[in-house]
RODOVO-612556 format. One line per 10 residues: number of its first residue (from 1); their letters; for each residue x, y, z of N, C-alpha, C. Coordinates in pm, 1 decimal, decimal comma. Example, Ala and Ser with C-alpha at 12.3 -4.5 7.8 and 13.67 -1.06 7.14 Angstrom:
BEGIN
1) as) 1319,0/-569,0/780,0/1230,0/-450,0/780,0/1320,0/-330,0/780,0 ~ 1285,0/-225,0/708,0/1367,0/-106,0/714,0/1290,0/3,0/787,0
This chain:
BEGIN
1) marfrfhspt) 662,9/12219,1/131,0/570,6/12080,9/106,9/557,1/12066,6/-64,6 ~ 592,4/11935,4/-76,2/530,3/11975,3/-282,8/396,4/11915,9/-314,8 ~ 402,5/12001,7/-397,2/252,7/12008,7/-461,2/264,4/11935,0/-576,6 ~ 134,7/11850,5/-599,5/107,2/11768,4/-766,9/71,4/11844,3/-834,6 ~ 110,5/11829,0/-938,0/36,5/11894,3/-1057,8/-75,9/11786,6/-1109,3 ~ -206,6/11862,0/-1135,3/-297,7/11799,3/-1221,1/-267,3/11820,3/-1326,0 ~ -250,7/11704,5/-1418,6/-222,2/11732,4/-1540,5/-347,3/11689,3/-1639,6 ~ -398,8/11793,3/-1756,2/-553,8/11711,5/-1822,6/-500,2/11626,6/-1887,8 ~ -627,2/11531,9/-1893,7/-623,3/11374,1/-1959,8/-573,4/11436,8/-2117,7 ~ -617,6/11511,4/-2148,2/-548,7/11581,1/-2357,5/-366,0/11555,3/-2335,8
11) llfqisfpll) -322,5/11592,9/-2194,2/-174,9/11626,6/-2213,0/-118,6/11476,2/-2149,8 ~ -206,5/11347,7/-2119,5/-133,4/11266,7/-2119,3/-159,5/11180,9/-2207,7 ~ -279,1/11211,3/-2267,1/-304,8/11089,2/-2413,9/-219,0/11141,4/-2522,6 ~ -174,7/11301,7/-2528,8/-112,5/11361,5/-2634,1/53,1/11268,1/-2575,3 ~ 79,9/11250,8/-2483,1/265,1/11176,9/-2469,8/253,0/11033,3/-2466,2 ~ 120,3/10972,4/-2448,2/118,1/10806,4/-2424,7/68,2/10778,4/-2563,3 ~ 20,5/10850,5/-2632,5/-96,0/10762,4/-2743,5/44,2/10750,8/-2879,8 ~ 171,5/10830,6/-2862,6/289,0/10810,4/-2968,1/335,1/10697,7/-2938,2 ~ 370,6/10608,0/-2787,8/414,7/10485,6/-2753,6/350,5/10406,7/-2754,1 ~ 203,6/10406,4/-2754,5/120,7/10325,5/-2747,7/110,9/10279,2/-2890,3
21) llifiitihp) 125,6/10347,2/-2994,7/87,2/10357,6/-3134,4/212,2/10261,9/-3194,7 ~ 367,8/10296,2/-3133,4/493,0/10230,9/-3138,0/445,1/10091,9/-3099,2 ~ 413,4/10067,1/-2992,8/402,8/9930,2/-2953,4/297,5/9827,9/-3000,3 ~ 209,4/9888,8/-3048,3/150,6/9830,7/-3147,5/158,8/9791,9/-3322,3 ~ 228,0/9874,1/-3346,0/301,6/9890,9/-3530,7/358,3/9738,6/-3507,6 ~ 480,8/9785,8/-3393,7/586,2/9636,9/-3392,8/502,3/9513,8/-3363,2 ~ 442,0/9533,0/-3286,5/391,4/9378,0/-3256,8/309,7/9347,5/-3353,7 ~ 240,0/9401,2/-3449,1/132,7/9339,7/-3543,7/161,4/9364,7/-3726,4 ~ 323,9/9423,7/-3687,8/387,9/9394,2/-3818,0/425,2/9273,3/-3867,2 ~ 427,6/9242,9/-4018,5/389,2/9120,2/-4060,6/532,4/9036,3/-4063,5
31) sygdeddqep) 652,5/9082,7/-4079,0/778,9/9055,4/-4057,8/842,7/9007,7/-3902,7 ~ 781,3/9109,0/-3799,2/807,0/9075,6/-3701,3/827,8/8979,5/-3640,6 ~ 954,1/8905,0/-3607,4/986,1/8765,9/-3537,5/980,2/8644,4/-3604,2 ~ 955,5/8686,4/-3780,1/974,3/8553,1/-3825,4/1102,9/8518,9/-3928,2 ~ 1189,7/8655,4/-3917,9/1332,4/8657,2/-3958,2/1404,0/8531,3/-3925,5 ~ 1416,9/8484,0/-3764,7/1501,6/8389,8/-3740,3/1415,2/8243,7/-3720,3 ~ 1252,5/8245,2/-3753,3/1205,3/8118,1/-3767,3/1191,8/8057,3/-3941,0 ~ 1288,2/8116,7/-4002,0/1280,0/8085,6/-4145,2/1397,2/8003,9/-4143,5 ~ 1390,1/7893,7/-4180,9/1518,2/7812,2/-4226,3/1555,0/7852,6/-4344,7 ~ 1733,2/7902,6/-4391,2/1762,2/7941,0/-4490,3/1769,9/7839,3/-4607,3
41) tpwrgmdili) 1733,8/7885,2/-4728,2/1729,6/7842,3/-4838,3/1831,5/7758,2/-4875,4 ~ 1851,6/7610,9/-4865,3/1952,3/7566,8/-4930,0/2011,5/7620,7/-5092,0 ~ 2202,2/7576,1/-5023,0/2278,0/7610,6/-5209,1/2208,5/7508,9/-5309,5 ~ 2214,0/7578,5/-5460,9/2196,9/7479,4/-5514,6/2297,4/7486,3/-5661,4 ~ 2309,3/7377,7/-5724,8/2334,7/7446,6/-5847,7/2502,4/7457,7/-5839,9 ~ 2550,7/7540,6/-5921,6/2725,2/7588,6/-5896,3/2727,9/7640,5/-5821,4 ~ 2660,9/7712,4/-5739,3/2684,2/7776,8/-5606,6/2739,8/7689,2/-5473,2 ~ 2661,8/7529,4/-5487,3/2691,1/7505,8/-5420,4/2832,3/7407,8/-5428,8 ~ 2823,7/7402,4/-5546,5/2918,2/7319,7/-5607,7/3061,9/7366,4/-5558,6 ~ 3092,5/7536,4/-5664,4/3224,1/7601,1/-5571,4/3234,5/7581,2/-5444,0
51) lvcnytsdnk) 3117,8/7569,8/-5317,1/3115,9/7647,3/-5204,9/3227,8/7448,0/-5151,2 ~ 3113,8/7360,2/-5184,3/3176,4/7215,1/-5175,0/3361,1/7213,4/-5164,4 ~ 3395,8/7269,2/-5351,1/3526,3/7209,6/-5392,1/3627,6/7345,7/-5315,1 ~ 3578,0/7434,5/-5241,5/3675,0/7538,4/-5198,2/3699,1/7503,3/-5037,2 ~ 3661,3/7378,9/-5013,3/3681,8/7300,5/-4860,3/3736,3/7162,4/-4903,5 ~ 3785,0/7140,0/-5020,5/3868,1/7040,2/-5046,8/4022,5/7105,0/-5091,2 ~ 4107,0/6958,5/-5097,9/4212,1/7007,1/-5095,2/4297,6/7051,1/-5247,9 ~ 4225,2/7010,5/-5365,5/4267,8/7060,1/-5452,9/4112,2/7136,3/-5583,7 ~ 4124,6/7258,1/-5539,1/3992,7/7291,7/-5557,3/3984,0/7295,1/-5709,0 ~ 4075,1/7328,9/-5850,6/4057,1/7331,8/-5981,6/4020,7/7189,9/-6021,3
61) fcvdnlsnaa) 4053,4/7090,5/-5936,7/4039,3/6942,7/-6015,7/3894,7/6916,7/-5946,2 ~ 3835,7/6960,6/-5853,5/3682,8/6953,9/-5822,6/3567,6/7049,4/-5913,4 ~ 3646,6/7143,6/-5924,7/3530,6/7220,1/-6024,2/3547,6/7189,7/-6141,1 ~ 3691,0/7145,0/-6202,7/3723,3/7112,5/-6314,6/3639,4/6985,5/-6384,4 ~ 3639,2/6867,2/-6284,0/3604,2/6730,4/-6261,8/3455,7/6747,2/-6245,1 ~ 3366,4/6810,9/-6202,2/3205,1/6849,9/-6207,5/3153,2/6912,5/-6253,5 ~ 3204,9/7041,0/-6259,7/3109,6/7126,7/-6351,1/3004,7/7070,0/-6425,0 ~ 3076,0/6984,7/-6514,3/2988,8/6925,4/-6655,8/2928,0/6820,4/-6574,9 ~ 2897,5/6786,0/-6473,7/2817,2/6709,1/-6426,5/2699,5/6755,3/-6380,4 ~ 2604,1/6634,9/-6347,2/2477,6/6667,1/-6310,6/2494,1/6736,1/-6151,9
71) asfpwakase) 2633,9/6735,7/-6102,2/2618,0/6848,1/-5964,4/2597,1/6953,4/-5989,1 ~ 2625,6/7029,4/-6093,7/2632,3/7155,0/-6143,2/2491,6/7237,1/-6191,7 ~ 2374,7/7113,4/-6236,0/2250,7/7139,2/-6292,6/2180,3/7290,7/-6154,0 ~ 2137,5/7374,5/-6249,6/2095,7/7496,1/-6112,7/2021,4/7423,1/-5996,8 ~ 1927,7/7309,1/-5991,6/1882,5/7249,3/-5929,5/1948,6/7118,8/-5824,4 ~ 2082,4/7125,6/-5851,7/2158,2/7033,4/-5817,9/2186,7/7062,5/-5660,5 ~ 2132,7/6950,3/-5570,0/2188,2/6918,9/-5390,4/2331,8/6887,4/-5399,5 ~ 2316,1/6909,3/-5233,8/2485,8/6880,7/-5213,4/2495,4/6723,3/-5246,8 ~ 2380,7/6630,3/-5207,5/2384,8/6476,8/-5258,7/2397,2/6441,4/-5384,4 ~ 2364,5/6551,5/-5497,1/2424,5/6519,8/-5638,4/2575,9/6573,3/-5654,2
81) itnsalrsgq) 2594,5/6649,9/-5589,6/2783,2/6636,6/-5583,5/2845,3/6525,3/-5541,5 ~ 2797,6/6449,4/-5385,9/2848,3/6327,3/-5335,8/2814,6/6261,9/-5433,3 ~ 2746,8/6212,3/-5472,1/2668,8/6106,9/-5602,9/2742,5/6142,5/-5733,2 ~ 2755,6/6237,8/-5772,5/2857,8/6222,1/-5948,4/3006,5/6209,1/-5872,0 ~ 3087,7/6285,9/-5759,1/3242,7/6251,2/-5664,0/3216,1/6075,0/-5718,7 ~ 3150,2/6008,6/-5626,9/3111,2/5851,4/-5608,6/3134,0/5820,7/-5792,9 ~ 3040,5/5860,2/-5811,1/3058,7/5800,0/-5957,2/3150,2/5800,8/-6040,4 ~ 3250,4/5927,8/-6024,8/3359,9/5947,6/-6077,9/3468,1/5857,2/-6034,3 ~ 3459,2/5871,3/-5892,0/3570,0/5771,2/-5864,3/3546,1/5606,6/-5859,9 ~ 3443,3/5560,1/-5890,7/3384,7/5440,5/-5931,6/3457,0/5422,2/-6105,1
91) gradearsli) 3450,0/5481,3/-6175,6/3508,1/5532,1/-6279,7/3665,1/5478,0/-6321,5 ~ 3731,5/5564,2/-6238,4/3829,2/5554,2/-6200,2/3895,0/5450,5/-6165,1 ~ 3837,4/5411,4/-6003,3/3879,2/5242,8/-5976,4/3881,9/5162,4/-6085,2 ~ 3817,5/5178,0/-6199,7/3772,3/5070,4/-6309,1/3845,5/5081,8/-6361,1 ~ 3911,1/5208,2/-6423,9/4014,4/5194,9/-6498,5/4138,0/5129,2/-6473,0 ~ 4110,5/5193,2/-6369,8/4292,4/5138,7/-6260,0/4300,1/5015,5/-6274,7 ~ 4167,2/4951,9/-6238,2/4145,7/4796,2/-6265,4/4183,3/4731,6/-6415,9 ~ 4186,7/4802,3/-6530,1/4234,2/4762,3/-6663,4/4364,4/4778,9/-6686,6 ~ 4422,1/4924,3/-6601,7/4558,2/4917,5/-6619,7/4645,5/4815,1/-6556,5 ~ 4592,7/4811,8/-6410,9/4685,5/4691,5/-6352,3/4675,4/4606,5/-6429,8
101) asllqttsaq) 4576,8/4533,4/-6498,2/4549,0/4421,9/-6561,6/4644,7/4446,0/-6635,3 ~ 4664,9/4531,9/-6705,8/4739,4/4533,7/-6844,7/4929,2/4555,5/-6784,1 ~ 4925,2/4627,0/-6689,7/5053,6/4595,1/-6572,6/5107,1/4499,8/-6590,2 ~ 4978,0/4430,2/-6524,2/5030,7/4262,4/-6514,9/5092,8/4216,9/-6589,6 ~ 5061,4/4228,9/-6741,8/5072,7/4124,5/-6855,5/5211,6/4212,7/-6936,0 ~ 5223,8/4326,2/-6894,1/5358,5/4370,9/-6952,4/5504,4/4336,6/-6849,5 ~ 5496,0/4349,7/-6713,5/5584,2/4270,8/-6664,0/5619,9/4149,5/-6625,1 ~ 5498,7/4074,4/-6674,6/5539,6/3964,2/-6695,3/5643,0/3898,1/-6796,3 ~ 5611,1/4003,0/-6904,0/5735,7/3974,6/-7045,1/5839,9/4009,8/-7022,3 ~ 5846,2/4126,0/-6940,2/5960,7/4198,5/-6914,8/6038,0/4123,5/-6795,4
111) kinrqpiqic) 5996,8/4063,3/-6715,9/6087,1/4013,5/-6588,7/6087,7/4097,3/-6533,9 ~ 5995,9/4251,0/-6510,9/5992,8/4301,4/-6380,6/5918,8/4254,5/-6245,7 ~ 5979,5/4317,4/-6128,1/5881,6/4249,2/-6035,1/5750,6/4281,4/-5990,9 ~ 5651,3/4193,8/-6031,8/5494,5/4160,5/-6021,0/5453,5/4216,7/-5871,1 ~ 5502,9/4202,8/-5779,7/5490,1/4201,5/-5636,8/5398,1/4368,1/-5618,3 ~ 5471,9/4451,9/-5619,8/5371,3/4575,0/-5623,9/5202,3/4618,9/-5697,6 ~ 5222,7/4511,5/-5834,2/5116,0/4571,4/-5900,8/5028,6/4465,6/-5856,0 ~ 5102,7/4305,2/-5799,7/4976,7/4258,2/-5747,1/4933,2/4293,7/-5627,3 ~ 4998,9/4380,1/-5530,1/4914,0/4432,2/-5411,8/4841,9/4526,6/-5447,8 ~ 4856,1/4603,6/-5564,5/4776,1/4734,7/-5609,7/4661,0/4618,1/-5674,7
121) qllnnktiey) 4694,8/4568,2/-5692,5/4545,0/4462,0/-5796,0/4434,1/4455,9/-5667,6 ~ 4488,9/4355,1/-5557,5/4423,4/4384,5/-5448,6/4356,1/4441,0/-5364,9 ~ 4412,3/4563,1/-5389,0/4381,4/4689,9/-5331,7/4285,3/4783,8/-5386,1 ~ 4319,6/4755,9/-5520,1/4191,2/4795,1/-5596,3/4096,7/4743,2/-5625,3 ~ 4107,4/4603,0/-5564,6/3967,5/4573,4/-5566,3/3857,6/4579,8/-5453,4 ~ 3966,8/4621,8/-5320,9/3911,8/4657,1/-5213,8/3827,3/4842,2/-5200,2 ~ 3934,5/4903,0/-5308,9/3868,0/5014,7/-5337,7/3712,1/5017,5/-5399,9 ~ 3719,9/4912,2/-5468,1/3571,5/4915,7/-5563,9/3512,0/4850,1/-5497,3 ~ 3505,6/4757,3/-5381,2/3428,9/4718,9/-5303,1/3407,5/4814,8/-5192,1 ~ 3472,3/4891,4/-5172,5/3447,7/5024,0/-5059,1/3353,1/5115,7/-5173,2
131) ltsaadnlns) 3425,5/5181,7/-5246,0/3288,7/5241,3/-5335,2/3145,3/5214,8/-5356,7 ~ 3162,2/5087,1/-5392,8/3014,1/5056,7/-5415,3/2912,7/5022,9/-5295,7 ~ 3013,5/5049,4/-5182,4/2899,3/5014,8/-5064,3/2853,2/5179,7/-5018,6 ~ 2981,5/5231,8/-5066,9/2939,9/5335,0/-5049,5/2820,4/5418,2/-5126,9 ~ 2807,8/5382,3/-5179,3/2722,3/5413,0/-5289,4/2544,9/5366,1/-5274,1 ~ 2553,8/5263,5/-5189,2/2465,4/5195,4/-5145,0/2411,4/5262,0/-5023,8 ~ 2518,6/5284,6/-4948,8/2494,6/5360,5/-4824,6/2418,4/5489,0/-4805,1 ~ 2462,6/5619,5/-4947,0/2436,7/5698,9/-5011,8/2280,2/5688,2/-5017,1 ~ 2241,5/5615,2/-5122,6/2113,1/5595,8/-5161,4/2039,5/5560,2/-5027,2 ~ 2077,2/5474,6/-4908,2/1970,1/5426,8/-4788,5/1985,2/5549,1/-4694,5
141) dsidsmvedl) 2055,7/5606,2/-4690,0/2055,4/5754,3/-4595,3/2175,3/5684,8/-4529,2 ~ 2251,7/5582,7/-4501,3/2348,8/5567,3/-4437,3/2447,2/5647,5/-4401,7 ~ 2435,0/5750,3/-4435,3/2560,4/5880,8/-4409,5/2696,1/5898,9/-4324,7 ~ 2675,1/5801,9/-4186,7/2798,2/5761,7/-4131,5/2894,2/5677,7/-4224,9 ~ 2795,5/5542,4/-4233,8/2879,3/5410,0/-4302,5/2931,9/5499,6/-4474,0 ~ 2842,8/5542,8/-4517,1/2885,7/5626,7/-4675,2/3037,6/5671,2/-4675,7 ~ 3094,4/5801,5/-4528,1/3231,1/5793,2/-4487,3/3293,2/5712,2/-4473,8 ~ 3265,8/5614,4/-4400,4/3342,1/5515,5/-4350,1/3378,1/5424,0/-4476,2 ~ 3330,8/5410,9/-4564,2/3341,1/5352,5/-4701,1/3429,3/5387,7/-4783,3 ~ 3414,2/5566,5/-4785,1/3494,5/5629,1/-4870,2/3628,1/5644,4/-4808,4
151) neaanatksc) 3605,1/5661,2/-4659,4/3772,9/5678,4/-4618,3/3824,0/5556,8/-4638,8 ~ 3790,0/5427,6/-4659,6/3837,1/5320,5/-4687,5/3903,5/5317,1/-4810,4 ~ 3802,0/5320,9/-4883,7/3841,0/5357,7/-5016,0/3972,7/5404,9/-5064,2 ~ 3976,3/5547,8/-4998,1/4059,9/5607,6/-5034,6/4199,7/5597,8/-4952,5 ~ 4202,0/5522,1/-4860,1/4323,5/5444,4/-4781,9/4394,6/5346,3/-4794,9 ~ 4282,2/5245,1/-4907,5/4347,2/5148,0/-5032,1/4405,2/5203,3/-5076,8 ~ 4351,6/5299,2/-5192,6/4426,7/5341,3/-5261,7/4570,0/5412,9/-5283,4 ~ 4543,7/5481,2/-5141,5/4682,1/5549,3/-5099,9/4797,0/5441,7/-5049,5 ~ 4774,8/5341,1/-5045,9/4884,7/5189,4/-5002,8/4892,1/5161,4/-5132,1 ~ 4825,2/5168,5/-5266,0/4885,9/5121,1/-5354,0/4995,1/5242,8/-5406,6
161) qdiiqgpdfs) 4933,7/5334,8/-5404,1/5024,1/5472,7/-5445,2/5166,2/5462,1/-5350,9 ~ 5175,4/5386,8/-5231,3/5311,8/5403,1/-5156,8/5367,7/5307,3/-5199,2 ~ 5340,1/5218,9/-5262,8/5388,3/5108,7/-5301,2/5487,7/5087,9/-5486,9 ~ 5391,5/5158,7/-5587,0/5449,4/5186,4/-5672,8/5553,7/5345,1/-5715,4 ~ 5638,4/5333,7/-5771,1/5722,7/5435,3/-5793,9/5796,9/5393,2/-5966,1 ~ 5813,7/5507,8/-6002,8/5880,0/5492,3/-6119,5/5810,1/5590,5/-6212,9 ~ 5865,0/5595,0/-6347,0/5754,2/5666,8/-6472,3/5684,7/5531,0/-6533,1 ~ 5670,8/5414,2/-6504,5/5617,7/5281,4/-6541,8/5474,7/5299,1/-6476,3 ~ 5490,8/5338,8/-6383,1/5356,6/5368,8/-6282,6/5256,5/5484,3/-6297,7 ~ 5328,1/5602,0/-6383,0/5250,1/5725,8/-6399,5/5124,2/5737,4/-6399,3
171) vlanknsdii) 5121,1/5642,6/-6533,4/4929,4/5687,4/-6508,2/4856,7/5604,4/-6426,1 ~ 4898,0/5488,2/-6355,0/4825,0/5435,2/-6271,2/4845,2/5532,7/-6158,6 ~ 4908,4/5591,2/-6107,7/4947,1/5684,4/-5974,2/4883,4/5804,3/-6004,9 ~ 4819,2/5858,0/-6162,8/4727,9/5998,0/-6173,2/4597,6/5906,2/-6136,5 ~ 4574,1/5779,5/-6200,9/4450,8/5737,5/-6154,7/4406,5/5744,4/-6003,2 ~ 4490,4/5663,7/-5947,0/4491,5/5686,8/-5797,2/4469,7/5809,9/-5766,8 ~ 4529,8/5871,1/-5760,4/4513,8/6046,9/-5705,1/4396,9/6129,7/-5742,1 ~ 4322,9/6077,1/-5873,3/4182,0/6086,1/-5869,3/4090,2/6029,2/-5791,6 ~ 4102,2/5887,8/-5768,1/4006,9/5842,2/-5722,0/4023,4/5879,4/-5559,9 ~ 4157,0/5924,2/-5486,0/4123,8/5995,9/-5377,5/4103,6/6118,4/-5325,8
181) kfceiavvsk) 4139,1/6186,8/-5466,6/4017,2/6323,8/-5482,6/3891,0/6313,5/-5467,6 ~ 3837,3/6214,8/-5533,2/3691,5/6234,1/-5549,7/3605,3/6149,8/-5421,3 ~ 3698,9/6075,3/-5339,7/3656,6/6038,8/-5247,4/3652,2/6120,1/-5144,3 ~ 3753,5/6214,9/-5133,9/3790,3/6354,8/-5086,3/3618,5/6459,4/-5100,5 ~ 3614,8/6451,1/-5223,1/3529,8/6525,0/-5258,9/3386,8/6513,3/-5207,5 ~ 3328,4/6367,8/-5203,0/3218,9/6302,3/-5169,7/3218,3/6316,5/-5010,9 ~ 3361,6/6326,4/-4933,1/3321,4/6315,4/-4818,4/3263,3/6513,1/-4737,3 ~ 3369,6/6558,0/-4856,4/3320,9/6708,5/-4807,0/3182,9/6747,0/-4798,4 ~ 3131,4/6689,6/-4953,2/2969,0/6745,1/-4945,0/2878,6/6724,9/-4913,7 ~ 2893,2/6612,2/-4790,0/2832,4/6546,8/-4688,4/2805,2/6665,8/-4583,4
191) nffslddfe) 2903,5/6731,2/-4603,7/2925,1/6873,4/-4474,7/2787,8/6962,4/-4508,6 ~ 2749,3/6968,9/-4598,8/2670,8/7043,2/-4668,7/2506,2/6960,5/-4713,1 ~ 2500,8/6904,4/-4657,7/2376,7/6839,2/-4662,2/2272,9/6929,0/-4606,5 ~ 2147,2/6928,6/-4682,2/2026,5/6972,7/-4594,4/1931,0/6856,5/-4580,1 ~ 1796,9/6982,1/-4571,9/1678,3/6850,7/-4508,6/1627,2/6789,7/-4705,3 ~ 1711,0/6877,5/-4752,4/1607,5/6833,9/-4870,5/1685,3/6757,5/-4972,3 ~ 1820,2/6691,2/-4897,0/1887,1/6569,2/-4970,6/1844,0/6472,0/-4883,5 ~ 1768,9/6467,5/-4801,7/1717,2/6318,0/-4746,3/1537,4/6303,7/-4794,5 ~ 1508,3/6380,7/-4919,0/1394,2/6372,8/-4903,4/1397,3/6283,7/-5037,3
């Protein structure tokens, strides 16, 4: 028949005390359990700009054109990148408008087919309208509407790109290309918004 040995309370205390102490330390340690509860610090300035640019089709264009803008300031948030890209796109669209007006005068004097340029003029007006609406939607936190407007602006500009051909239109083609890229940057940067962007 098996016999049970009686252990003294001192031996039991020596065995259980380290285990109880470990449980107690883990329970009251100030950092225990806090790591999952903390929201990560949002990226700012050049860090967020480079991150956004890495997700665009033309990283170099993105960094080169926005690194000197407010989007690169140390405190800049993703929404500043969106705003800078939008404003830059609007600037290029205005430049394209002036260029189109100049091309219409030139083609009139040279008896060149004006129809592609006239179509581009209508499309450029749409682009400007959509970019203005996108800027308004950014300020009102209607982010989905802003993205739709940016996509429409890019599509209108691409339609102009598709109908202009040849060296006479290379400057306009470059402006259009910039507008499309700025729209893309603004759309991509929206994916990096944090709660701070809505304050």
